ROSE-4610 file (N, C-alpha, C; in Angstrom, 1 decimal, always signed):
// ROSE-4610
residu = [X/X/X/X/X/X/X/X/X/X/X/X/X/X/X/X/X/X/X/X/X/X/X/X/X/X/X/X/X/X/X/X/X/X/X/X/X/X/X/X/X/X/X/X/X/X/X/X/X/X/X/X/X/X/X/X/X/X/X/X/X/X/X/X/X/X/X/X/X/X/X/X/X/X/X/X/X/X/X/X/X/X/X/X/X/X/X/X/X/X/X/X/X/X/X/X/X/X/X/X/X/X/X/X/X/X/X/X/X/X/X/X/X/X/X/X/X/X/X/X/X/X/X/X/X/X/X/X/X/X/X/X/X/X/X/X/X/X/X/X/X/X/X/X/X/X/X/X/X/X/X/X/X/X/X/X/X/X/X/X/X/X/X/X/X/X/X/X/X/X/X/X/X/X/X/X/X/X/X/X/X/X/X/X/X/X/X/X/X/X/X/X/X/X/X/X/X/X/X/X/X/X/X/X/X/X/X/X/X/X/X/X/X/X/X/X/X/X/X/X/X/X/X/X/X/X/X/X/X/X/X/X/X/X/X/X/X/X/X/X/X/X/X/X/X/X/X/X/X/X/X/X/X/X/X/X/X/X/X/X/X/X/X/X/X/X/X/X/X/X/X/X/X/X/X/X/X/X/X/X/X/X/X/X/X/X/X/X/X/X/X/X/X/X/X/X/X/X/X/X/X/X/X/X/X/X/X/X/X/X/X/X/X/X/X/X/X/X/X/X/X/X/X/X/X/X/X/X/X/X/X/X/X/X/X/X/X/X/X/X/X/X/X/X/X]
num = [1/1/1/2/2/2/3/3/3/4/4/4/5/5/5/6/6/6/7/7/7/8/8/8/9/9/9/10/10/10/11/11/11/12/12/12/13/13/13/14/14/14/15/15/15/16/16/16/17/17/17/18/18/18/19/19/19/20/20/20/21/21/21/22/22/22/23/23/23/24/24/24/25/25/25/26/26/26/27/27/27/28/28/28/29/29/29/30/30/30/31/31/31/32/32/32/33/33/33/34/34/34/35/35/35/36/36/36/37/37/37/38/38/38/39/39/39/40/40/40/41/41/41/42/42/42/43/43/43/44/44/44/45/45/45/46/46/46/47/47/47/48/48/48/49/49/49/50/50/50/51/51/51/52/52/52/53/53/53/54/54/54/55/55/55/56/56/56/57/57/57/58/58/58/59/59/59/60/60/60/61/61/61/62/62/62/63/63/63/64/64/64/65/65/65/66/66/66/67/67/67/68/68/68/69/69/69/70/70/70/71/71/71/72/72/72/73/73/73/74/74/74/75/75/75/76/76/76/77/77/77/78/78/78/79/79/79/80/80/80/81/81/81/82/82/82/83/83/83/84/84/84/85/85/85/86/86/86/87/87/87/88/88/88/89/89/89/90/90/90/91/91/91/92/92/92/93/93/93/94/94/94/95/95/95/96/96/96/97/97/97/98/98/98/99/99/99/100/100/100/101/101/101/102/102/102/103/103/103/104/104/104/105/105/105/106/106/106/107/107/107/108/108/108/109/109/109/110/110/110/111/111/111/112/112/112/113/113/113/114/114/114/115/115/115]
x = [-29.0/-28.0/-28.5/-28.4/-28.9/-27.9/-28.4/-27.6/-26.4/-26.5/-25.3/-24.2/-24.5/-23.6/-23.0/-23.9/-23.4/-22.3/-22.7/-21.7/-20.3/-20.4/-19.2/-18.3/-18.9/-18.2/-17.7/-18.5/-18.1/-16.9/-16.8/-15.7/-14.5/-14.7/-13.5/-12.9/-13.7/-13.2/-12.5/-13.1/-12.5/-11.1/-11.0/-9.7/-8.7/-9.1/-8.1/-7.8/-8.7/-8.5/-7.4/-7.6/-6.7/-5.3/-5.2/-3.9/-3.2/-4.0/-3.3/-2.5/-2.9/-2.1/-0.7/-0.3/+1.0/+1.7/+2.9/+3.8/+4.0/+4.4/+4.7/+3.6/+2.4/+1.2/+1.0/+1.2/+1.0/+2.1/+3.3/+4.4/+4.0/+3.6/+3.3/+2.1/+1.1/+0.0/+0.4/+1.3/+1.8/+2.5/+3.4/+4.0/+3.0/+2.0/+1.0/+0.2/-0.1/-0.8/+0.1/+1.3/+2.2/+2.3/+2.4/+2.4/+1.1/+0.0/-1.3/-1.5/-0.9/-1.0/-0.2/+1.0/+1.8/+1.0/+0.3/-0.4/-1.5/-2.1/-3.1/-2.6/-1.5/-1.2/-0.3/+0.5/+1.3/+0.5/+0.9/+0.1/+0.4/+0.3/+0.5/-0.8/-0.6/-1.7/-2.6/-3.9/-4.9/-4.3/-3.6/-3.0/-1.9/-1.1/-0.1/-0.7/-1.7/-2.4/-3.0/-3.6/-4.1/-3.1/-1.9/-0.8/-0.4/-0.2/+0.2/-0.8/-2.1/-3.1/-3.1/-2.9/-2.8/-1.6/-0.5/+0.7/+0.5/-0.1/-0.3/-1.2/-2.3/-3.2/-2.5/-1.7/-1.0/+0.0/+0.8/+1.7/+0.9/-0.2/-0.9/-1.6/-2.1/-2.8/-1.7/-0.5/+0.6/+0.9/+0.9/+1.2/+0.1/-1.2/-2.2/-2.1/-1.8/-1.7/-0.5/+0.6/+1.8/+1.4/+0.7/+0.3/-0.6/-1.5/-2.4/-1.6/-0.7/+0.2/+0.9/+1.5/+2.2/+1.3/+0.1/-0.8/-1.3/-1.5/-2.0/-0.9/+0.3/+1.5/+1.7/+1.5/+1.7/+0.6/-0.6/-1.6/-1.3/-0.8/-0.5/+0.7/+1.7/+3.0/+3.5/+3.1/+3.5/+5.0/+5.6/+7.0/+7.8/+9.0/+9.9/+10.2/+10.1/+10.5/+11.1/+12.2/+12.9/+12.1/+11.2/+10.4/+9.4/+8.8/+7.9/+8.5/+9.8/+10.5/+10.7/+11.0/+11.3/+10.0/+8.9/+7.6/+7.3/+7.5/+7.3/+8.3/+9.5/+10.5/+10.2/+9.6/+9.2/+8.0/+7.1/+5.9/+6.4/+7.3/+7.8/+8.6/+9.3/+10.0/+9.1/+7.9/+6.9/+6.6/+6.4/+6.1/+7.2/+8.4/+9.6/+9.8/+9.6/+9.7/+8.7/+7.4/+6.3/+6.6/+7.2/+7.5/+8.6/+9.6/+10.8/+10.3/+9.6/+9.1/+8.2/+7.3/+6.4/+7.2/+8.2/+9.0/+9.7/+10.3/+11.0/+10.1/+8.9/+7.9/+7.4/+7.1/+6.6/+7.7/+8.9/+10.0/+10.1/+9.9/+10.0/+8.8/+7.6/+6.5/+6.6/+6.9/+6.8/+8.1/+9.2/+10.4/+10.5/+10.0/+10.1/+9.2/+8.1/+7.2/+7.8/+8.7/+9.3/+10.4/+11.1/+12.3/+12.3]
y = [+0.8/+0.0/-0.4/-1.7/-2.1/-1.7/-1.8/-1.3/-2.1/-3.5/-4.3/-3.9/-3.7/-3.3/-1.9/-1.0/+0.3/+0.2/-0.6/-0.8/-1.4/-2.3/-2.9/-1.8/-1.0/+0.1/+1.1/+1.4/+2.3/+1.7/+0.5/-0.1/-0.1/-0.4/-0.4/+1.0/+2.0/+3.4/+3.8/+3.3/+3.5/+2.9/+1.7/+1.0/+1.8/+2.4/+3.3/+4.5/+5.1/+6.2/+5.9/+4.7/+4.2/+4.1/+3.5/+3.3/+4.6/+5.7/+7.0/+7.5/+6.9/+7.3/+6.8/+5.9/+5.3/+6.1/+6.6/+7.4/+6.6/+5.4/+4.7/+4.7/+4.5/+4.4/+5.9/+6.9/+8.2/+8.5/+8.1/+8.3/+7.6/+6.3/+5.5/+6.1/+6.6/+7.2/+8.5/+9.3/+10.5/+10.1/+9.1/+8.7/+8.2/+7.4/+6.9/+8.0/+9.1/+10.2/+10.9/+11.0/+11.6/+10.7/+9.5/+8.5/+8.7/+8.7/+8.8/+10.1/+11.2/+12.5/+12.4/+11.9/+11.6/+10.7/+9.7/+8.8/+9.6/+10.6/+11.4/+12.5/+13.2/+14.3/+13.9/+12.8/+12.3/+11.5/+11.5/+10.7/+9.2/+8.6/+7.2/+6.4/+5.3/+4.5/+4.0/+3.7/+3.2/+2.0/+1.1/-0.1/+0.3/+1.2/+1.6/+2.3/+3.1/+3.8/+2.7/+1.7/+0.6/-0.2/-0.4/-1.1/-0.3/+1.1/+1.9/+1.9/+1.9/+1.9/+0.6/-0.5/-1.8/-1.9/-1.4/-1.3/-0.5/+0.7/+1.6/+0.8/+0.2/-0.5/-1.6/-2.3/-3.5/-3.0/-2.0/-1.5/-1.0/-0.4/+0.2/-1.0/-2.0/-3.2/-4.0/-4.1/-4.9/-4.2/-2.9/-2.1/-2.3/-2.3/-2.5/-3.9/-4.8/-6.2/-6.3/-5.6/-5.6/-5.0/-3.9/-3.2/-4.1/-4.8/-5.7/-6.9/-7.4/-8.6/-8.0/-6.8/-6.3/-6.1/-5.5/-5.3/-6.6/-7.6/-8.9/-9.5/-9.4/-10.0/-9.2/-7.9/-7.1/-7.5/-7.8/-8.4/-9.7/-10.6/-11.9/-12.0/-11.2/-11.3/-9.8/-9.2/-7.8/-7.6/-8.7/-8.6/-9.0/-8.4/-8.7/-10.2/-10.8/-12.2/-12.2/-12.9/-13.0/-13.6/-14.6/-15.2/-14.2/-13.4/-12.4/-11.4/-11.0/-10.0/-10.5/-11.8/-12.5/-12.4/-12.7/-12.6/-11.2/-10.2/-8.8/-8.4/-8.9/-8.6/-9.2/-10.4/-11.0/-10.3/-9.8/-9.1/-7.7/-7.1/-5.8/-6.1/-7.2/-7.5/-7.7/-8.2/-8.3/-6.9/-6.0/-4.7/-4.0/-4.2/-3.7/-4.3/-5.5/-6.2/-5.7/-5.6/-5.0/-3.6/-2.8/-1.4/-1.2/-2.0/-2.0/-2.3/-3.4/-3.9/-2.9/-2.3/-1.2/+0.0/+0.4/+1.5/+1.3/+0.1/-0.2/-0.2/-0.8/-0.9/+0.6/+1.3/+2.7/+3.6/+3.4/+4.2/+3.7/+2.4/+1.9/+2.5/+2.7/+3.2/+4.7/+5.4/+6.9/+7.6/+7.0/+7.7/+8.1/+7.3/+7.7/+9.0/+9.1/+10.2/+11.5/+11.3/+12.6/+13.1/+12.4/+12.8/+12.5]
z = [-0.4/+0.3/+1.7/+2.0/+3.3/+4.4/+5.6/+6.8/+7.0/+6.8/+7.0/+6.0/+4.8/+3.8/+4.0/+4.5/+4.9/+6.0/+7.0/+8.1/+7.7/+6.8/+6.3/+5.6/+4.8/+4.2/+5.2/+6.2/+7.3/+8.1/+8.3/+9.0/+8.2/+6.9/+6.0/+5.9/+5.7/+5.6/+7.0/+8.1/+9.4/+9.5/+8.8/+8.7/+8.0/+6.9/+6.1/+6.9/+7.7/+8.5/+9.5/+10.2/+11.2/+10.5/+9.3/+8.7/+8.4/+8.2/+8.0/+9.3/+10.4/+11.7/+11.6/+10.7/+10.6/+9.5/+9.8/+9.0/+7.6/+7.7/+6.5/+5.5/+6.0/+5.1/+4.5/+5.2/+4.7/+3.6/+3.8/+2.8/+1.6/+1.7/+0.5/-0.2/+0.5/-0.1/-0.9/-0.3/-1.0/-2.3/-2.2/-3.5/-4.5/-4.0/-4.9/-5.6/-4.8/-5.5/-6.5/-6.3/-7.3/-8.5/-8.4/-9.4/-10.3/-9.6/-10.3/-11.0/-10.4/-11.1/-12.4/-12.3/-13.6/-14.6/-14.1/-15.0/-15.7/-15.0/-15.6/-16.6/-16.2/-17.0/-18.2/-18.1/-19.1/-20.1/-21.4/-22.3/-22.3/-21.2/-21.1/-21.7/-22.1/-22.7/-21.5/-21.9/-20.9/-20.2/-20.9/-20.3/-19.3/-19.7/-18.7/-17.5/-17.7/-16.6/-15.6/-16.3/-15.5/-14.7/-15.3/-14.6/-13.4/-13.6/-12.5/-11.4/-11.7/-10.7/-9.9/-10.6/-9.9/-9.0/-9.5/-8.7/-7.4/-7.5/-6.4/-5.4/-5.9/-5.0/-4.3/-5.0/-4.4/-3.3/-3.5/-2.5/-1.3/-1.5/-0.3/+0.4/-0.3/+0.3/+1.0/+0.5/+1.2/+2.5/+2.4/+3.7/+4.7/+4.2/+5.2/+5.8/+5.0/+5.6/+6.5/+6.2/+7.0/+8.4/+8.4/+9.6/+10.4/+9.8/+10.4/+11.1/+10.4/+11.0/+12.2/+12.1/+13.3/+14.5/+14.2/+15.4/+16.0/+15.2/+15.7/+16.6/+16.0/+16.8/+18.1/+18.0/+19.3/+20.4/+19.9/+20.8/+21.4/+20.5/+20.9/+21.9/+21.4/+22.2/+22.4/+23.4/+23.6/+24.0/+24.5/+24.9/+23.7/+23.7/+22.6/+22.5/+21.4/+21.1/+19.7/+19.6/+18.4/+17.3/+17.6/+16.5/+16.0/+16.9/+16.5/+15.6/+16.0/+15.1/+13.7/+13.6/+12.3/+11.4/+12.1/+11.4/+10.8/+11.7/+11.4/+10.2/+10.3/+9.3/+7.9/+8.0/+6.7/+6.1/+6.9/+6.4/+5.9/+6.5/+6.0/+4.7/+4.6/+3.4/+2.2/+2.4/+1.4/+0.8/+1.7/+1.4/+0.6/+1.0/+0.4/-1.0/-1.2/-2.4/-3.4/-3.0/-3.8/-4.2/-3.3/-3.5/-4.5/-4.4/-5.3/-6.7/-6.8/-8.1/-8.7/-8.0/-8.5/-8.9/-8.2/-8.6/-9.9/-10.0/-11.3/-12.5/-12.3/-13.4/-13.6/-12.6/-12.7/-13.5/-13.1/-13.9/-15.4/-15.6/-16.9/-17.8/-17.1/-17.8/-18.0/-16.9/-17.0/-17.6/-17.4/-17.8/-19.2/-20.2/-21.6/-21.9/-21.1/-21.2/-20.6/-19.6/-19.0/-19.7/-20.5/-21.2/-22.7]
């Protein structure tokens, strides 16, 4: 692996490490781990397991993007502005929507195997 590619991975992993400083990302990661443990121990189909993995990745990716948007906006406009708040709220809404949809789909997949 060449040095430039190594550095890219290094920066990406540092970004994930930085994201773990945020409580929301840690909570979502914990929930994701629980879902993936269920996906491994329950007799779900490979397709269902794949869907759960994609949903987990999407929720975490949405949260990373939301955190990025918030940090950029804080750099651009450190003082409270109503327009900035609206942008942050929309970004957080995207995470909420993805999380709710993922939870519903996850329950639809896992529930029959639990009971």
